[in-house]
N, C-alpha and C positions, 0 to 999 in steps of 0.2 A: 404778639402771640399769647394765647390764653395760658393761664398757670398750668392747667393739666397738660396741654400740649408742650409747654416748656419743660415740664418734669420728664415727660416721655422722651423728648429730644435729648435732654441731658443724660438720661439713662442709656439711650442708644449710643450716644457719643462715647460714654465711658466703656460700654460693652464693645463697640467696634475698635476702640483704641486698645483695649485689653487683648482682644482676639488678634489684632495686628501684631502686637508685641509677642504674644504667645507663639504665633506662627514663626516669627523671626528668631527668637532667642529661647523659646521654651517656657513652660509654666514655672518651673522652679527658679529660673534665672530672672524672672520678672517680678518687680516689687509693686506694691500699691502706689508708691510715690512715682515710679516711672509711668504707670498707667495714667495717673492724674496729670502729670507733666505733659504727657503726650496728648491728652484730651484738652488741656488748657483749663483745668478746673482745680479748685483747692482739694487737698488730700481728704479733708473732712467730708467733702461732697460725695466721695466714693461710698462712704458708709451710710449715706442717706438712701442709697439704692441697693447696695450689696453688703452682706455680712462679712464676706471674705473673697479671696480670689477664686476659691472653689465654687462659690455661688455664681460667679460669672460663667464658669463651665456648665453649671446647671442650666443656664439660659441658652447655651448652645444646644443642649439636648431638647429643651422646650421649643426652640425655634425650628429644629428639625421635625419635631412632632407636628407642629402647626403646618409646616410646608407639606408634610406627608399627607395630612388630612385634606389640605386644599387640593393637592394633586389628585388624590383619590376621587374627590367630588367632581373634579373636571373630567377624568377619564371614564368613570363608571357610566356617565350619560352620553358618552361620545359614540359615534357610529363605527368607529374603528374596532377591529377584532380585539378580543381579550389578549390574545398572543402579542399583538402589537403594543398593547398597553402595558403588559408585563415587561417587555423590553424597554419601553419608555420609562417605566417606574425605576428600573435598575439604572438606566442612563441618568435619570434625574438624581438619584441618590449618589451615583458615582461622581457626578459633576460637583454636587454640593460638598461632598467629603474631600474631593480633590482640591477645592477652593480653600478648605481649612488647612490642608497641607500635612505632611507626615509628622512634623514636630508637634503641632497642636494635637493631632490624633493620638500620638504616643502619650502625651500628657493626660488625655482623657482616659486612655486605657489604664494608665497607672493609677490615677485618682479613683477610678471605679473599683479597683482592687483593695484600696486602703480606707476609703471613706464610705461608710455604710449607706448614708442618705443618697450619695451620688450613685452608688451601685443600684439602689432601688429605682432611681430615676432612669438609669440606663436599661434596667430590666423592663421597665414600663415601656420604653421606646421600642425595645425588641418585641414585646408583647403586642403593641399596637401595630407594628410592622407586620407581624404574623397574622393578625386579624384582618388587615387589609388584603394580604395575599390570599387568605382563605376566601374572602368575599369575591375576589377577582376570579379565583379558580372555580368556585361554585357557579359563578355567572357564566364562565366558559363552558361548564358542563351543561347548564341550561340551554345555552345557545348551540350545543352540539359540537363545539370546537374541541373539547377534551372528553376523554372517555368517562362514562358514567361510573366506572369502577374506581376512578381515582380517589384516593383518600386525601382530600384537600387539607385537612388539619396536619397530617403527617408530612405531606409534601411541603407545606408552608413552613413548618418547623425546620425541615432540612434546608430549605432555601435560606431562611434567616441565619442558620448556623453557618452555611456556606458563605453568605454575604459577609458576616463579621470575620470569618476566617480569612477570606480573601482580602478584606480591609487590613487585617493585621499583617498579612503577607506583603501587601503593597507598601505599607509604611517603611518596611525594611528594604524594598526594592524599587522605590519610586523613581529613581533615576533611569532604570532600565525598563520599567513596565508602565503601561497606561491603565489606570484604574477603570475607565469606561470599557476598554477592550477586555480586561480580565473579567469584569462582571457580566459583560455580554456573553462571554463563553460559558460562564456559570449558568446563566439563564437558559442559554441554548441547550445545555445538557438536560435541564429539568423539563423544558418544553418537549424535548424528544421523548422523555419518559411518560409524561401525562398525555401525550398524543398517540404514541405508537407502541408503548410498552406498559400499559396501565396495570397489568396484573403483577408486575414486579413489586409494586407498592399498593396492594389492594387492601380490602377491609378485614383481613383475617384477625386483626387484634386491635 
């Protein structure tokens, strides 16, 4: 294995080991020593790739961002309707977050409120998510699927807020609720608005 490939392999090994432990026992209860023991590497190796445990969580957000952009590139050129792709996008995001689990997501929510750099990273993720939604809604308007009066920017902002609100609700009710089902209901509500009730959220401001 080439040196560059070996370094990336080691970084991903540490990252996956950390995420697995965060999911099981929480961020606060996981030490760097436990992470490196689980990964089978020396403790010092951790700091060759990450400054701290918080920087591992940064990579979670970056991974989500890459997956989000990859998904967008895939669906924007597809022959399926924008409505179908919006449902697919929410299902995709739901499955990825469900994989992380409620304990890890709670850790991310907590860190984003106390660590400035992490908050900035999460804000960027929300902003990119909103931009992708705007592009999809505007494309839906061009194709005649959605009303031309729909304010894509405002709707996208509301969808993002609803997404994270639903995510926060789910982490406290994960044993009773399915995240994909919850987010499907959220998207269904907004689809109804942009298709049949456009003037409720028009361009008046």
